[in-house]
C-alpha positions in Angstrom: -43.5 11.7 -27.3 -45.9 11.5 -24.3 -44.9 12.7 -20.9 -45.1 9.1 -19.5 -42.8 7.8 -22.2 -40.2 10.7 -21.6 -40.1 9.8 -17.9 -39.5 6.1 -18.7 -36.8 7.0 -21.2 -35.2 9.3 -18.7 -35.2 6.7 -16.0 -33.9 4.0 -18.2 -31.1 6.4 -19.4 -30.2 7.2 -15.8 -30.1 3.5 -14.8 -27.9 2.8 -17.8 -25.5 5.7 -17.0 -25.3 4.5 -13.4 -24.4 1.0 -14.5 -21.7 2.3 -16.8 -20.3 4.5 -14.0 -20.3 1.7 -11.5 -18.6 -0.6 -14.0 -16.0 2.1 -14.7 -15.4 2.6 -11.0 -14.8 -1.1 -10.5 -12.4 -1.2 -13.5 -10.7 1.9 -12.2 -10.3 0.4 -8.7 -8.6 -2.6 -10.3 -5.9 -0.3 -11.7 -5.1 0.7 -8.1 -4.5 -3.0 -7.2 -2.1 -3.7 -10.0 1.7 -3.7 -9.7 3.3 -0.3 -9.9 5.8 0.9 -12.5 7.4 3.4 -10.1 8.0 3.5 -6.3 9.4 6.2 -4.0 10.9 4.7 -0.9 11.7 6.8 2.2 13.1 5.3 5.4 13.1 7.5 8.5 15.0 6.8 11.7 12.7 7.5 14.7 14.4 8.1 18.1 12.1 7.9 21.1 11.2 9.3 23.5 11.5 12.7 21.9 10.5 11.3 18.5 13.3 13.0 16.6 13.2 12.0 12.9 16.1 11.6 10.4 15.6 10.5 6.8 18.3 7.8 6.2 17.1 6.6 2.8 15.2 8.4 0.0 15.1 6.8 -3.5 12.9 6.6 -6.6 12.9 3.4 -8.5 11.2 2.2 -11.7 12.8 -1.0 -12.9 12.3 -3.0 -9.6 9.0 -1.3 -8.4 7.0 -4.3 -9.5 9.3 -6.7 -7.7 9.1 -4.7 -4.5 5.3 -4.6 -4.7 5.1 -8.3 -5.4 7.2 -9.1 -2.3 5.1 -6.8 -0.2 1.8 -8.4 -1.1 3.3 -11.9 -0.9 3.3 -11.5 2.9 0.5 -13.2 4.8 -2.6 -11.1 4.5 -3.7 -9.7 7.9 -7.5 -9.5 8.2 -8.9 -6.2 9.4 -9.4 -6.2 13.1 -7.2 -9.3 13.6 -5.7 -9.7 17.1 -1.9 -10.2 17.1 0.7 -10.7 19.8 3.8 -8.8 19.0 7.1 -8.7 20.8 7.5 -6.0 23.4 9.9 -3.2 22.4 11.8 -0.9 24.8 10.1 2.5 24.8 13.4 4.3 24.1 14.8 2.1 21.3 15.2 3.7 17.9 13.4 2.2 14.9 12.9 2.8 11.2 9.6 3.9 9.6 9.2 2.8 6.0 7.0 4.6 3.5 6.7 3.3 -0.1 4.6 5.4 -2.5 3.6 3.4 -5.5 2.5 4.7 -8.9 1.4 3.4 -12.2 1.6 5.5 -15.4 2.3 8.6 -13.3 -0.8 8.1 -11.0 -0.3 7.3 -7.4 -1.9 4.0 -6.7 -0.9 3.0 -3.1 1.2 3.9 -0.1 2.7 1.2 2.0 3.8 2.1 5.5 5.5 0.3 8.4 7.0 1.2 11.7 9.4 -1.7 11.6 9.1 -2.6 15.2 7.1 -5.3 17.1 5.2 -7.3 14.5 6.7 -5.2 11.6 3.4 -5.4 9.7 3.0 -3.4 6.5 -0.2 -1.4 5.8 -1.0 -0.8 2.1 -3.5 2.0 1.5 -4.8 2.3 -2.0 -5.7 5.6 -3.7 -9.3 4.4 -4.0 -9.6 4.3 -0.2 -9.2 0.6 0.4 -6.4 -0.9 2.5 -4.8 -4.2 3.3 -2.3 -5.4 6.0 0.5 -7.8 5.3 3.1 -9.5 7.4 6.7 -8.6 6.6 7.5 -12.3 5.9 6.2 -14.2 2.9 5.0 -17.8 3.6 8.2 -19.1 2.0 10.2 -17.4 4.7 11.5 -14.5 2.5 11.7 -11.2 4.4 10.3 -8.1 2.8 13.1 -6.1 4.4 15.8 -8.3 3.0 14.3 -8.2 -0.5 14.0 -4.4 -0.3 17.7 -4.2 0.8 18.8 -6.5 -2.0 16.9 -4.6 -4.7 17.6 -1.0 -3.7 20.0 -1.1 -0.8 17.5 0.2 1.7 18.4 -0.3 5.3 17.0 -3.4 7.1 15.1 -2.7 10.4 17.2 -1.9 13.5 
């Protein structure tokens, strides 16, 4: 094989490998956006101004993880950088911080967090680095917090 032909074969091989890896990456990223089969839910009571924290709820669930996730992502999508007007909150009022760690087939796929004060928005951060914001209320008026309470008896925001 001539040197020129080896270089061409090598370049074609590298381009093909890159295409396969990019395709696998996109397929892998789709896994992180699918409904989980397990969720770990932690609710922490935050007491300003000192910021003392007390865990008031800590539960692992499997059978309802997909329902929780579906309710979370059914909230109105909040575009990145969107400007919002939220109710003012007294600086010394306690509130709950919610953290839901989602996994699928034993692999962590996303973490949803919310300080359930003001707009009570939920931020979903995927293991692939992407993130989305959602309102706590679905367009049909169903509250994420009420659904979470109904499914696993987690406390509703205070």
